[in-house]
N, C-alpha and C positions, 0 to 999 in steps of 0.2 A: 469436578475437573478432571481432563482426560490428560494425565501426567506422560502417557506414552507418546501421545501426538506432540505434546510441546517439546519433548526431548527430541522429537526427530525432526523439528522444524529448525532451519539454521538461525532464525531470531532468537531462539532460546539461548544460543551461546554467547550473544552479547549482553543478557541479563545478568548485572551484579549479583554476588552473593548475598548483599544485605536485602536488595529489592526481591531475591527469590525468597528469603526467609519470611518477608513481610506477605508475600503472595500466599506462601504456603500457610501462614496461621490464618489469613484471612478465609482461606477455601477449606480448612482442615478442621474447624470446631475447636482451635487451639491446641489441639494435640502435637507434641514436636514429632517431626519427621525423622525417620531413619538416618536420612542422609544428613542432618544437622548434626548428630552427634559426632563427637571428637572419634577420630579413628576410622571414620567410616566414610570410603571414597565418594566425593560430592562433586568433583570436576577433575578434567584432565587437560593438563598445560604442555603444549607442544612448541617446541622450540627446534634452535639449530639453522634457521634460514640465515643466509648472508644478506648483506645490504642491496646485492643485485643477483639475480638470476638470469642466466642467458640458454638460449636453446643448446642443449649438449649437456648442460651442467649436470652433475651427479652430487647430490647433496644428503648426508646422513640425518636424518632428523630424530629427535628425541621426545618421548612422551615421558609424562610423569604425572603421578595420581596425586591429589590432596584433598582434604576434607574441608568442612565448611569455614573454617577459620583459617583455612591456606597451609596447613601443617601436612607433612608429606605423609603418604600413605602407600605402602606395599602394594604392588600390583604384579600380578605375575605374567600378564603378557597383554598385549595390544592387538586390535585387528586394525589394519590401515587401509583406508579407502579414499581414492581420488573421484572428485567430481566429475573430471573429465580427463580419461587418460588419453586420450588423442594430444591434450596439451601437457600433461604431466602424469607419468605413472609414480606408484609408490609400492615398494615390495613388501612383502610381509615381515622383513626384517627394518623398515623404516627408511630404506634409501629412496630417494625422489630422483626421477630422470625427467629432465625437461626436453620436451618433443618440439613444442610450436609456440609460436608468441602467444599470448592470451593470460586471463586470469582463471585460475582453479583453486579449489578448496580442497584442503587435506584433512581428513578426518582420522583420528585414533580412537576407537573405541574399546570398551572393557564393559561386557554385560549391558545394561541401560544406560550407561553414561558415555558421552561423547566429547571429546575436544578436537578443535579445529584450528587451523591455519590457512590464511589467504596468501597465495603464491600467484605473483606476477612474472610470467616469462617474457623477457626481452629477447629480440630477434638474435642478437649476436652474429655468429657464423652459422650459416646454413649450408647444408649439402643437397643437391638434387641429383638423381641417378636416371640414366637413361636404359635400354633395353640390355639383357644379357646376352653374352655371346660366349661359347664353349671353345677354349683354346686347345686342351687337351681332354680327350675322352677315354677314360681308362679300360673300358670295354673293348674299345678297338684300337687302341694307338700303344697300349703298353708293350715294352719289350719283354718283361717277365714278371711275375707275379707281384714283386716287391717295387717295380718300377711306377711309382705314383708322385704326385705333388705332396711334399712332405715338409717343405719349407716355403716362407714368401718367395714369389717370383722376382728376379732382378734380371736385368738386361743390360749389355754392353753393345757398342757400335763398333765393328771389326773394322780393320783398316780399308777393306775394299768397300764399305759402306753397307754391309749387309749386318743382320742381328744375331746375336747369341743369347739365349735366356737359359737361365738355370731354376729350375723348380722342380727338383729331384728327390732320391732317398737312397739311403744305403742299402745293399753293399755297393751297387754300381749307380753311380749319379751320371744318368744319361742327360746331356744337355740337347737343347733345341737349336735348331738354326731356321732363319728365313730371310728373303731377301728384302722383306718388310714385315710391318706387324700383322698383316693379313695373312701371312703364309709360313708361320711356324710349323716344323714338323720334327719328330723324333727319327734319327738315325740309329737303328738299334745295332750298326755295325760299329758305332763310335762307343769307346769304353768310358769315357768320361774320367771318374775318379773312383777306382776300385778298392774297397776297404781291406786293408791289411789283416784285418781281424786277429792280432795278436792276442793270446790268451793273458798277458799280465799288465796290470795297472800302470807300472813304471814307465812303460813306453809310450803312453799316450799315443797308441796306434793300433786302434781297434775298429770299431764300427764307426765310418765316417760320413759325415753329410756336409756338403758344400753350403753354407749359407749366404756367402757374399761373394760376388766376382767383380773385379776392377781393372780395366785395362789400361796399362801404360805403355806406349810404343808396341812391341812386338810380344810383350808378355802380359797375359791375364792373371792377376793375382786373386787367391781365394783365401777366405777365411772359413774354417771348418770347425764344425761341432762335432767333438770327438767322445762316443759313448764306449766306457767301459762296462761290461756286464759278468759280474764275477763269476766264471763256470766251476769253482773249486768249492766254495762254502756250503755247508750242507743246507743252511736256511737260505740259500739263494734258488738257483736252478742248475745243479750240477749237468756239466757237460754241454750248457746251453749259454752261447755267448750273444744271442740276439735280442732286440729290445723287449720281448716277452718276459725275459728274467728280470725280475723286481730289484734286483741289486744294481744300483746305477750310479758311477761315478765319471763324472764329465769334466772336459777340459777344452779349449780353445787353441787349434792348431793352424798351420798354414801350408798351402799347396799352390802349384803355379803351373800355367799352360803356355808353352811357346810355339804351338801349332794351332793358334785360334781357336782354342777351347775344346779340340777334339779329345784330347788325352790332357789328364792333369797328374803330375806326381809331387813328391814331397823330399826334404832331405831326410838322410835316415835317423829314424828315432834314436834320442828325443830331440834331436837338432831342429825340429819343425815346430816345436812348441811355443806358443805365443803366452798362453795363460793356463800353466797348471794350477788345480787346485792347492788351497794353502795348507790342505791336510793330507796325510796320507789315505790312502782306502782303506775302511775298517768296516767289514759286514757285521760286528756283532750288533745284535739288537735288531737287526734289519732294518737300517736306516732309511728314510725317503732318500730320492735321487739328491745327490748334492755334489757342488763344485762350480764351474763356470759353463754358462750355458749360452746358446743362439745368439751369435755375433750379429749385429744388423748390417746392412749394406754398408760399403765405407763411403765416407763423406768427406772431400776436400774443402775445407773452410777457409775464409779468409786469411787467417794467420799462417797459411802455407803448411799447415799439418791435417794429416788424414785421421779421421774420427770412426770410431765404431761404438755402438752401445750394446751391452749384453747384460744378461742375466746372471745373479751369485745368489747361489741356496746353500744355507748351512744344513748340519746333520739334524736339526730340529726341523726343517722344512721353512724356515722363515726365508725370505727372498727380497732382493733389493737390485736396483738397477745401477749399472755400473759403466765408467766411460774409459776408453783407452785411445791413445794417439801415438803416432807415429810420423817420420819424416822419409822412411825407408822403408817401404812396403814388403821388399824383397828380404829383410832381415827380420826374423821373427822375434829375435831378442832386443829389437830395437824398441818394441812398444812399451810405453809407460801407462799405468792407470791413475786415476783420480786418486788421492788421497786423503782428501777432507780441504786441503790447503793449495796443491798443485798436482802437476802429473810427475810424480816422483816414485812412484811403486813400480819396481820390475818384479813381477810375479815369477818365481823361480821354483823348480820342482823340490819338493820337501824330501826326495828320495835321494838327492846328491848333495845336500847342504841344508842348513838352518832353514826352516821353512818362514816365506815371506808372510807380512800382513795380508788379510782379507782387504781387498778393495773397499773403499768409502763411497757411500752412494750419493749419486746426483739428483736423484728422486725418489721421496719418501713414500712409504706405503698410504694410500692404496695407489700410489703412481707406479707402482711397478708392472710393467708389461712383458709378458713373453714374447717370443718371436718378432721382435721391433724392427721397423722400416724407419730408417733416419735419413731425412732429406731437408733441403733448404726451400722452402715454398717462396717463390718470386712474386706471386701476388699478394701472400700476407706478410711477405719481409719478415719472417720468423723461420726459425728451424723447426721441425715438424716430427714427430714421431707417431706411428700409427701402428695399432696392434690388434688382435681380438684374444679377449680375455674376459675376466670377470672380476667385478667389485664384490669381495666376499662378504656375505651373510651368513649366519649360522643354518637358515633353512632355506632362504629364497634369495641366492645371489642374481646379481643383475649382469646379464652376459652379452657380448656383442662386439662391436668395433668401435674402439675408442680413439680419441688423438689428444695430444698434448703438445703445447708451442712453448718456446725459449727463445731468448736473445742472445744468449752466452753459452748455451749447451749444458749448463751447470744448473740454473734454477729454472723449473719448468711449472707452467700451470697446472692447476688441478685437472684430473681426467675428463674429458668431455666424451659424451656419446653419441657416435653419428648414426648408428642403427643398430637393434636388437639384433642377436644371432644364437643359435643355440651352439654351444662349444660342446663338440662331441665328446669329449673325454670327462666332462662334469655331469654326471647324470642329475644334479641338482638345479642345471639351468632350466627354465621354462622353454617349451618348444616355440615361444614367439620368434617369428623370422626365420632367416634362412639358416641352414644347418651346415654351418662353415667357420673357417678359421684361416689363418696364414695370410693376413691381408698386406697389401702393397700398393702404392702410389705409382705409378709410371705413366708420364706424359709423352704421348707419341710425338709432341713437337719439341720437345726439350732438345735444344742445341748439342748439349754436353756428351761427350763420348759415353758417359757411365750413367746417364739419366738420373743425376742427381740433384737438379734444379727444377721440379714441377712448377707449373703455373696454376692458373684458375682452373683449366678445365683438364685434368689428369684422367686416366681410366683407374678405377680400382679392380686389382686382380685379387682373387681368393681362391681357396680350395674348398670345392663343394662336397660335401659327404652324401653317398648315395647309399645302397643298401647295406654295405659291408665294410670293414676295416679297410679293405683293399680298394673298393670301387669310389674312386675320388675322382674328379674332375676339375681341370684348372679353368677357371672362367674370369671374366672381366666385364665392367658396366662402365660406360661414360660418365664423368662426375662433373658438375659445376659447383664451384665455390663461391659462395656469396658473401661479404662480410658487411654488415649493414651499420 
């Protein structure tokens, strides 16, 4: 008998253990096979598939080895293979990503032993994309070296009907203006928001990125991510307050413009702080970046509150997604965070009184998304968060553009992958797809002032990374969303 040929045939995997032993005895002169011995790997069982898989679903599959009697056998590692990666891909860590409707077999292998699982992918929600268009080309459009699209793009409609777009970086957050979506341009004479670059963490007034803009009447409100990079500690980068300094303490602050977005300012520090971290800055042990990061755009919900989603990361590097709300955008102290039962948590500075608690998550890992964009999709009739990121795996993370949906902003669906992309700061991401991140949906036909309610045919805006850390372009592609 040609055992290797049998082992590679898919019909092999439907043969029961008892039938296999009988077959081996008839062909092997009655001598017991090594695979029939207790404690010897005879089969691989693949599990973890939910009742229904839809396009975009990301599922962590499990594989386990058993001997001929079905008892567990320790297996060092498995090699994962998909029979058709156009329908569903599987990473080296067992994460399955469903790309297109159809049926596919997923194999887990160890040596000559293979287990399999049949996966049927249903249509679910699908996305189709049009041609790419460049909005900002760094090599020709930047005002200074650090002028690049370093956050998701967001747009507001000004009182005269023209548009203002924010997709910039510290230390000078230059805004873009246009008569319409086809005429955006940088005006390097406009100062935008200029980082104050204070050297001390308790000011929350350091390197400043505008992450969100929202117009009410004659005021454009802005949510700012504030980065403190310790220039004093010997284990940091003495004398350096820029992002290259690995010691990073982050907060969320507030700024505003009363001249149509040409200049932004904020109250004297620390009166501009919305979300200071629950811990003081401590450089000991060279911790990973920690604090509150990356507020999404502002969304006015049906209950009359303004909401923003953001990221919280502790000193161990663990992250979760949190939600804040207010009815008074111009008052930084009015924001309250979800505490697990309601919006009761006021985030106060640990430098001026007892430390407040850390916010409670509204989405559990792996639903944590950096740099989120939060909207209400009128076609899907759901709140939607999109972001570029990765589903972590120890050796082969699944990286790209993801989305998640909610009916109440608190409970969210599992992450779904829209398309693969290489996240530039994660060297473990595969080179598949575009080299990009900082995704946002902006519907050019959205009638709202702040483009917070896209429909079926938005544009996907993102930052494409070119040859260097500075050479980044802001691009967009038209999208059609279809719910099957």
